[in-house]
C-alpha positions in Angstrom: 8.2 -16.5 -2.8 9.6 -14.1 -0.1 7.3 -11.3 1.1 8.1 -7.8 -0.1 9.7 -5.5 2.4 7.0 -2.8 2.6 9.4 -0.4 4.2 11.2 -0.1 0.8 8.0 1.3 -0.8 5.9 2.8 1.9 6.5 6.0 3.8 4.7 8.1 6.4 5.2 11.9 6.2 3.0 14.2 8.2 3.0 16.7 5.2 1.6 14.2 2.7 -1.9 13.1 2.9 -2.2 13.9 6.6 0.5 11.5 7.6 -1.3 8.4 6.2 1.0 5.8 4.8 1.6 6.4 1.1 3.6 4.8 -1.8 7.0 6.6 -1.7 7.2 9.5 -4.3 3.3 9.5 -4.7 0.3 10.7 -2.8 -1.4 7.3 -3.2 -2.2 5.8 0.2 -2.1 2.3 1.3 -5.8 2.6 2.0 -6.5 3.6 -1.6 -4.7 0.5 -3.0 -6.4 -1.8 -0.5 -9.8 -0.3 -1.4 -9.2 -0.8 -5.0 -8.3 -4.5 -4.4 -11.2 -4.9 -2.2 -13.4 -3.5 -5.0 -12.2 -6.2 -7.3 -9.7 -4.4 -9.4 -6.8 -6.5 -10.5 -3.1 -5.6 -10.2 -3.1 -5.0 -14.0 -6.1 -2.6 -13.8 -4.5 -0.6 -10.9 -1.1 -0.3 -12.7 -2.8 0.7 -15.9 -4.9 3.4 -14.1 -1.8 4.5 -12.0 1.3 4.0 -14.0 3.5 5.3 -11.2 2.6 2.0 -9.4 3.9 -1.5 -10.0 3.2 -4.9 -8.6 5.8 -4.6 -5.9 3.9 -1.4 -4.6 0.7 -3.4 -4.4 2.3 -6.2 -2.6 3.9 -3.7 -0.2 0.5 -2.4 0.6 -0.7 -6.0 1.4 2.4 -6.7 3.5 1.9 -3.4 5.4 -1.8 -4.3 6.1 -0.9 -7.8 7.2 1.9 -6.6 9.5 -0.5 -3.9 11.0 -3.0 -6.7 11.6 -0.4 -8.9 13.3 0.6 -6.3 15.8 -2.9 -5.1 16.7 -3.5 -5.8 20.5 -6.9 -6.9 21.5 -8.1 -5.7 24.9 
């Protein structure tokens, strides 16, 4: 299964949520989604609570976090 291209779903706009990465067209941050997953919520629970999200949005958040982790430089 190919990885979701997070750039299709995530944007950074300095005028939305202080420039944190958000799901396009929403004010829901990548951090919010990752926290919900870390808290044990399922994809289904998240999309039921936030109908503007779908599984691709959640996968895009995971792909974004994975990419950010990959490019972090350790001193």
